[in-house]
TORPA-150787 format. One line per 5 residues: number of its first residue (from 1); for each residue x, y, z of C-alpha. Coordinates in Angstrom, 2 decimals. Example, Ala and Ser with C-alpha at 12.3 -4.5 7.8 and 13.67 -1.06 7.14 Angstrom:
1) 12.30,-4.50,7.80 | 13.67,-1.06,7.14
This chain:
1) 0.07,0.06,-0.12 | 1.50,3.36,-1.11 | 1.76,6.05,1.63 | -0.95,8.66,1.60 | 0.24,12.16,0.78
6) -0.23,14.51,3.65 | 1.48,18.27,3.30 | 1.81,20.04,6.19 | -0.88,22.36,7.39 | -0.32,25.74,6.22
11) -1.84,29.02,7.62 | -4.83,30.83,5.98 | -4.49,33.55,3.50 | -4.51,36.16,6.13 | -1.54,34.71,8.56
16) 1.44,36.49,9.60 | 4.72,34.62,8.49 | 6.76,32.66,11.16 | 10.01,34.04,10.01 | 10.44,37.80,9.89
21) 13.50,40.08,10.04 | 14.34,42.04,13.15 | 12.88,45.05,11.84 | 9.45,43.39,10.96 | 9.49,41.54,14.52
26) 9.80,45.14,15.76 | 7.11,46.41,13.92 | 4.51,43.63,14.34 | 5.39,43.91,18.11 | 4.69,47.76,18.35
31) 1.94,47.43,15.99 | -0.12,45.01,17.99 | 0.58,46.91,21.25 | -0.31,50.18,19.63 | -3.77,48.78,18.50
36) -4.49,47.34,22.00 | -4.20,50.67,23.52 | -5.55,52.95,20.60 | -8.56,50.93,19.89 | -10.51,51.23,23.48
41) -9.10,55.01,23.72 | -10.94,55.89,20.26 | -14.05,53.45,21.19 | -14.69,55.55,24.45 | -14.25,58.83,22.87
46) -16.58,58.44,19.87 | -19.06,57.06,22.50 | -18.66,60.32,24.74 | -18.19,62.86,21.91 | -20.15,61.25,19.00
51) -19.86,62.70,15.62 | -22.17,65.51,14.49 | -25.15,64.74,12.32 | -25.56,61.07,13.33 | -28.45,59.33,15.23
56) -27.69,58.10,18.53 | -27.73,54.57,17.15 | -25.14,55.28,14.18 | -22.72,57.34,16.64 | -22.52,53.95,18.88
61) -22.08,51.87,15.79 | -18.99,54.21,14.45 | -17.44,53.82,17.79 | -17.65,49.89,17.45 | -16.70,50.21,13.73
66) -13.59,52.23,14.71 | -12.65,49.89,17.50 | -13.00,46.64,15.23 | -10.82,48.55,12.34 | -8.24,49.27,14.63
71) -7.88,45.79,15.91 | -8.36,44.29,12.44 | -5.53,46.25,11.15 | -3.43,45.93,14.06 | -4.03,42.47,15.02
76) -4.08,43.69,18.61 | -6.13,40.25,19.36 | -7.13,37.33,17.21 | -8.77,39.04,14.14 | -11.87,36.22,14.45
81) -12.08,37.17,18.24 | -12.57,40.85,16.77 | -15.22,39.92,14.60 | -17.15,38.45,17.53 | -16.46,41.35,19.87
86) -17.60,43.87,17.33 | -21.10,42.45,16.69 | -21.57,41.36,20.66 | -21.03,44.87,21.78 | -23.79,46.26,19.33
91) -26.57,44.47,21.55 | -25.43,45.87,25.19 | -25.10,49.37,23.39 | -28.56,48.96,22.01 | -27.66,49.56,18.54
96) -29.82,46.84,17.49 | -31.87,43.60,19.02 | -29.86,40.54,19.50 | -31.54,38.45,16.66 | -30.78,41.30,14.14
101) -27.21,41.51,15.12 | -26.35,37.68,14.82 | -28.71,37.07,11.89 | -26.19,37.28,9.19 | -23.88,34.78,10.91
106) -26.22,32.54,9.14 | -26.05,34.04,5.78 | -26.18,31.52,3.06 | -22.85,32.70,1.91 | -21.41,31.56,5.01
111) -22.27,28.10,4.02 | -20.66,28.53,0.59 | -17.56,29.39,2.51 | -17.70,26.36,4.60 | -18.69,23.94,1.70
116) -15.75,25.27,-0.45 | -13.35,24.90,2.52 | -14.43,21.33,2.86 | -13.57,20.54,-0.69 | -10.08,22.18,-0.68
121) -9.36,20.41,2.62 | -10.17,17.01,0.88 | -8.10,17.95,-2.11 | -5.30,18.79,0.10 | -5.69,15.54,2.18
126) -5.76,13.09,-0.65 | -3.12,14.66,-2.69 | -5.39,15.46,-5.45 | -4.11,18.91,-5.94 | -0.52,17.54,-6.23
131) -1.47,14.92,-8.69 | -3.23,17.52,-10.90 | 0.19,19.86,-10.70 | 2.38,16.88,-11.51 | 0.39,15.75,-14.22
136) 0.81,19.11,-15.92 | 4.46,19.38,-15.21 | 5.05,16.03,-16.91 | 3.53,16.92,-20.29 | 5.71,16.65,-23.04
141) 7.55,20.01,-23.87 | 7.19,21.37,-20.28 | 10.99,20.77,-19.55 | 12.22,22.00,-22.96 | 13.66,25.29,-21.29
146) 13.61,27.25,-18.14 | 10.87,29.21,-19.60 | 8.41,26.46,-20.22 | 9.13,25.24,-17.05 | 8.56,28.29,-15.20
151) 5.23,29.08,-17.25 | 3.94,25.39,-16.65 | 4.59,26.14,-12.62 | 3.11,29.81,-12.70 | 0.08,28.84,-14.77
156) -0.79,25.83,-12.44 | 0.03,27.61,-9.42 | -2.80,30.16,-10.67 | -5.23,27.75,-11.68 | -5.55,25.64,-8.51
161) -5.56,28.89,-6.59 | -8.72,29.88,-8.35 | -10.48,27.11,-6.61 | -8.51,26.68,-3.33 | -6.76,28.84,-0.61
166) -4.03,30.95,-1.99 | -1.73,29.77,0.93 | -2.68,26.16,0.64 | -1.71,26.31,-2.94 | 1.56,27.96,-2.39
171) 2.23,25.40,0.45 | 1.40,22.40,-2.44 | 3.39,24.12,-5.04 | 6.68,25.45,-3.50 | 7.89,21.93,-2.67
176) 7.51,20.88,-5.88 | 9.31,24.01,-7.17 | 12.13,23.35,-4.41 | 12.41,19.60,-6.04 | 12.91,21.18,-9.52
181) 15.61,23.55,-8.12 | 17.32,20.53,-6.59 | 17.35,18.48,-9.80 | 18.37,21.32,-12.25 | 21.64,22.71,-11.16
186) 21.65,25.24,-14.15 | 18.63,26.85,-12.20 | 19.69,25.82,-8.34 | 23.16,27.55,-8.80 | 21.43,30.84,-9.70
191) 19.95,32.91,-6.91 | 18.14,35.13,-9.08 | 16.69,32.11,-10.83 | 15.65,30.77,-7.20 | 14.36,34.00,-6.06
196) 12.31,34.60,-9.28 | 10.71,30.96,-9.13 | 10.01,31.38,-5.58 | 8.19,34.78,-6.17 | 6.34,33.57,-9.21
201) 4.82,30.66,-7.15 | 3.77,33.01,-4.26 | 2.45,36.11,-6.67 | 0.55,33.50,-8.87 | -1.29,31.75,-5.90
206) -2.48,35.56,-5.08 | -3.46,36.20,-8.43 | -5.20,33.06,-9.08 | -7.51,33.91,-6.29 | -9.03,36.75,-8.17
211) -10.64,34.17,-10.81 | -13.69,33.06,-9.08 | -15.91,33.99,-5.93 | -14.44,30.77,-3.96 | -10.70,31.90,-4.87
216) -9.79,33.99,-1.85 | -11.89,35.67,0.88 | -12.02,39.37,-0.01 | -14.13,38.17,-3.13 | -16.90,36.87,-1.01
221) -16.60,39.56,1.55 | -17.47,42.10,-1.53 | -20.39,39.88,-2.77 | -21.84,39.79,0.56 | -21.42,43.43,1.08
226) -23.22,44.17,-2.25 | -25.74,41.92,-1.17 | -26.95,44.21,1.62 | -28.37,46.12,-1.02 | -30.42,43.66,-2.73
231) -27.80,43.33,-5.67 | -26.32,39.92,-6.57 | -23.24,39.11,-8.11 | -23.30,35.85,-9.66 | -20.51,33.01,-10.18
236) -19.99,33.78,-13.68 | -20.61,37.63,-13.68 | -17.49,37.60,-10.89 | -15.51,35.22,-13.70 | -16.08,37.52,-16.47
241) -13.81,40.24,-14.60 | -11.98,37.66,-12.66 | -10.60,35.24,-15.25 | -9.31,37.93,-17.95 | -7.59,39.34,-15.03
246) -5.85,36.46,-13.81 | -4.63,35.44,-17.60 | -3.28,39.10,-18.03 | -1.43,39.36,-14.53 | -0.02,35.57,-15.03
251) 1.26,36.66,-18.40 | 2.82,39.59,-16.81 | 4.20,37.42,-13.90 | 5.78,35.05,-16.28 | 7.55,37.66,-18.39
256) 8.73,39.48,-15.01 | 10.06,36.47,-13.49 | 11.27,34.83,-16.68 | 14.76,33.06,-16.26 | 17.18,34.89,-18.28
261) 20.13,33.52,-19.98 | 20.35,30.44,-17.96 | 21.71,27.10,-19.07 | 19.38,24.16,-18.81 | 21.23,21.23,-17.89
266) 19.99,17.80,-16.96 | 16.57,18.48,-18.51 | 16.28,14.65,-18.93 | 17.08,14.21,-15.03 | 14.57,16.81,-14.37
271) 11.85,15.00,-16.43 | 12.52,11.78,-14.93 | 12.44,13.44,-11.35 | 8.74,14.93,-12.11 | 7.68,11.31,-13.64
276) 9.13,9.46,-10.75 | 7.05,11.75,-8.28 | 3.71,11.45,-10.41 | 4.62,7.38,-10.63 | 5.01,7.61,-6.85
281) 1.48,8.55,-6.13 | 0.26,5.45,-7.87 | -3.33,4.76,-9.30 | -5.90,7.24,-8.62 | -7.49,6.54,-4.96
286) -11.00,6.40,-3.89 | -10.60,9.69,-1.92 | -9.22,11.37,-4.77 | -12.17,10.22,-7.20 | -14.59,10.90,-4.68
291) -13.16,14.39,-4.25 | -12.63,15.17,-7.81 | -16.24,14.27,-8.83 | -17.70,16.77,-5.97 | -15.24,19.21,-7.03
296) -16.06,19.14,-10.89 | -20.02,18.90,-9.92 | -19.86,21.90,-7.83 | -17.85,23.98,-10.50 | -20.34,22.66,-13.05
301) -23.36,23.68,-11.06 | -21.97,27.10,-10.02 | -21.25,28.03,-13.58 | -23.78,26.20,-15.69 | -26.76,29.00,-15.19
306) -24.70,31.86,-15.77 | -23.13,30.29,-18.81 | -26.45,29.29,-20.30 | -27.59,32.92,-20.01 | -24.66,34.39,-21.48
311) -25.04,32.09,-24.61 | -28.61,31.87,-25.22 | -29.60,35.01,-23.87 | -31.99,33.57,-21.07 | -32.36,30.57,-18.79
316) -32.71,27.35,-21.01 | -31.91,23.66,-20.70 | -32.91,23.50,-16.77 | -30.65,26.39,-15.97 | -33.66,28.26,-14.46
321) -34.42,25.26,-12.08 | -30.99,25.11,-10.94 | -30.67,28.64,-10.41 | -33.87,28.57,-8.27 | -33.63,25.10,-6.54
326) -29.55,25.06,-6.39 | -28.03,28.35,-5.53 | -24.51,28.74,-5.49 | -24.44,28.58,-1.46 | -26.50,25.29,-1.35
331) -24.34,23.98,-4.13 | -21.17,24.56,-1.93 | -22.44,23.31,1.10 | -24.02,20.07,-0.59 | -20.79,19.18,-2.37
336) -18.83,19.67,0.67 | -21.10,17.73,2.77 | -21.20,15.08,0.27 | -17.40,14.28,1.38 | -18.78,12.93,4.61
341) -21.27,10.48,2.85 | -18.87,8.99,0.10 | -16.98,6.25,1.30 | -13.44,5.41,0.68 | -13.40,2.00,2.14
346) -16.95,1.00,3.47 | -15.66,-2.23,5.20 | -13.70,-0.07,7.40 | -16.23,2.59,7.63 | -13.88,5.08,6.02
351) -15.20,8.29,4.25 | -13.69,10.88,2.09 | -13.72,13.26,4.72 | -13.92,12.88,8.49 | -15.11,15.73,11.14
356) -11.51,15.07,12.86 | -10.15,16.22,9.35 | -12.65,18.72,8.61 | -11.99,20.81,11.84 | -8.56,21.67,10.51
361) -10.26,24.05,7.78 | -9.85,27.78,8.66 | -12.72,28.29,10.96 | -11.12,31.86,12.05 | -11.58,33.19,8.58
366) -15.30,32.00,8.66 | -15.90,33.99,11.85 | -13.96,36.99,10.71 | -16.13,36.93,7.66 | -19.38,36.33,9.56
371) -18.68,39.16,11.87 | -17.96,41.42,8.72 | -20.99,40.53,7.24 | -22.93,41.51,10.65 | -21.40,44.76,10.91
376) -22.13,45.46,7.12 | -25.75,44.78,7.57 | -25.85,46.96,10.75 | -24.23,49.83,8.74 | -27.08,49.58,5.91
381) -29.90,48.94,8.29 | -28.92,51.83,10.61 | -28.22,54.50,7.64 | -24.98,54.94,8.56 | -23.60,53.94,4.95
386) -25.72,56.88,3.59 | -24.39,59.04,6.33 | -20.71,58.17,5.40 | -21.61,58.83,1.68 | -22.89,62.20,2.43
391) -19.86,63.09,4.50 | -17.44,62.06,2.01 | -19.36,63.94,-0.52 | -19.28,67.11,1.46 | -15.65,66.53,1.67
396) -14.68,65.81,-2.01 | -18.01,66.23,-4.01 | -19.81,63.59,-5.46 | -17.21,61.26,-7.44 | -18.08,59.66,-10.68
401) -18.18,55.81,-10.83 | -14.95,55.90,-12.19 | -13.14,58.27,-10.00 | -14.57,56.28,-6.84 | -13.40,53.02,-8.43
406) -9.93,54.45,-9.19 | -9.57,55.72,-5.65 | -10.94,52.77,-4.00 | -8.40,50.43,-5.83 | -5.27,52.39,-4.52
411) -6.62,52.63,-1.10 | -7.48,48.95,-0.93 | -3.98,48.09,-2.27 | -1.97,50.31,0.08 | -4.20,49.24,3.05
416) -3.66,45.48,2.03 | 0.22,46.19,2.41 | -0.15,46.48,6.20 | -3.30,44.63,6.98 | -4.56,40.92,5.93
421) -6.33,40.89,2.77 | -9.58,40.01,4.55 | -9.59,42.72,7.21 | -8.73,45.19,4.24 | -11.87,43.66,2.44
426) -14.12,43.88,5.64 | -13.17,47.56,6.19 | -13.27,49.15,2.63 | -16.22,47.26,1.02 | -19.00,48.99,3.15
431) -17.48,52.17,2.97 | -16.94,52.32,-0.94 | -20.45,50.61,-1.05 | -22.10,53.27,0.95 | -20.66,56.09,-1.06
436) -21.87,54.39,-4.31 | -24.99,53.95,-3.01 | -25.47,57.32,-1.57 | -24.58,58.65,-4.74 | -26.85,56.67,-7.18
441) -23.90,54.90,-8.58 | -23.73,50.97,-10.07 | -22.70,48.88,-7.15 | -21.67,45.89,-8.99 | -18.34,47.31,-10.42
446) -17.33,48.79,-7.13 | -17.85,45.65,-5.28 | -15.89,43.59,-7.81 | -12.98,46.42,-8.15 | -12.81,46.37,-4.11
451) -12.57,42.54,-3.63 | -10.07,42.20,-6.36 | -7.83,45.29,-5.03 | -8.00,43.91,-1.35 | -6.25,40.71,-2.56
456) -2.98,42.63,-3.67 | -0.37,44.11,-1.28 | 2.90,42.14,-2.62 | 5.57,44.29,-1.22 | 6.26,42.56,2.37
461) 6.39,39.11,3.74 | 3.30,40.44,5.93 | 1.08,41.45,3.38 | -0.31,37.93,2.10 | 0.18,34.30,3.38
466) 1.89,33.24,0.20 | 4.43,35.93,0.46 | 5.23,34.95,3.84 | 5.96,31.38,2.95 | 8.00,32.65,0.11
471) 10.07,34.56,2.50 | 10.38,31.72,4.73 | 12.37,29.62,1.99 | 15.35,31.53,2.33 | 15.58,32.14,-1.09
476) 13.90,35.60,-1.35 | 15.79,38.86,-0.14 | 13.61,41.43,1.34 | 14.60,44.10,-1.38 | 13.92,41.81,-4.21
481) 10.32,40.94,-2.78 | 9.55,44.79,-2.50 | 10.80,45.61,-5.72 | 8.97,42.92,-7.53 | 5.71,43.55,-5.40
486) 5.66,47.11,-6.25 | 5.72,46.37,-9.86 | 3.01,43.92,-9.66 | 0.74,46.37,-7.39 | 1.20,49.03,-10.13
491) 0.31,46.49,-13.11 | -2.69,45.07,-11.31 | -4.09,48.36,-10.44 | -4.19,49.52,-13.94 | -5.29,45.82,-14.85
496) -8.04,45.94,-12.14 | -9.32,49.50,-13.57 | -9.27,48.46,-17.19 | -10.95,45.12,-16.82 | -13.69,46.66,-15.07
501) -13.76,49.51,-17.27 | -14.03,47.36,-20.37 | -16.72,45.42,-18.81 | -18.92,47.91,-17.11 | -18.33,51.08,-19.13
């Protein structure tokens, strides 16, 4: 019996790296402590001296939001704990009744999150993700040159990250990349080539997450925020903007991180090494088969209604029934739960996923997401979004849709450099959508641009989970990450604006 592939459990996309430089350690030390002191002070000050023009409920909610934002951005306490604390404070402060405050913790989109996490955990657990990656890397011509090899690794990372956690994809692809370096001295002996390959994996994982709603938490946060205004963003509508952006940015990454002037020795040994890794996986296991079937079923059901409508202009061939009876959230949850029902060895009562394995998904991100939904709902129900929009209009005038999106993209990217992507989206989505709603502007392009921009921030190890893992390999000097990250941030900002403008102009 072959040994089951079990890669290490990696932190979620918003985690802080385990390996930091002394300067970064000092920054993290003072950031958390400053937030721990500043949060309660600002909270108390806003309760005592409420901002003019706000109702009592709006003033109290502003204080709670300020506390939550400071704690989120500084990570003074665990981010998930902040997301539970802030809504809980709204009940004794009289902002809203308990049922209203916690109602959105049972939002359907929470269960889409949960189901997609179950599917991703099963793919990781049974090694289906690794099998898919190695299958691509052993195709004819992939090891022909450094450029084709880098291209295959980058493209596969981006493709997997459209459906899996960015950090999880990085954790799976980096060991494969390290094996490639170890087998190919022409690459391993060149520090710049090593650095480029590691950065390519990390950056492609973050870029790939833009492609689908389930690719990364900021996407779902933006979708949930716009639903507070009765507007829905379908799976296909998100992909209509996300997939072209992934393609554009992946091509840019492959050009930017391309190996230059490298000898490519031992290509036969490299091909044999990769083929040996693939063969060592053995035949497809029952767990891989079950996971693959459920993953493909979920993807098909998510995309089918939208694709039919795009092709035929109306809901034909069962698309209307699927949209009504199998909404995206229910599909995600059902396919995730089917993992507990499909056996891998019924005689031993073994199933594709057990609860002991399922509890290892990132529940903290789910609580963070739920808390953000609750606060976003309260911002809308109390009218604070309109008050914020009016306040911004009084300062800046009424921005047009494209000015708002441009400014929002820049602010979201800058914020994501210092804070986690999830926290940035939780903070920025209600604000930008509130301004758009107050000005009567289209909400969908603002929501999509916000979610995508919050997934950027590539300059520092603390910016994203994939960046942290890349830095921890020891192959990426901080100045190199900073320089490459700035370039990707700038190109990404322009690409987001360009894609949104083309689609929604």
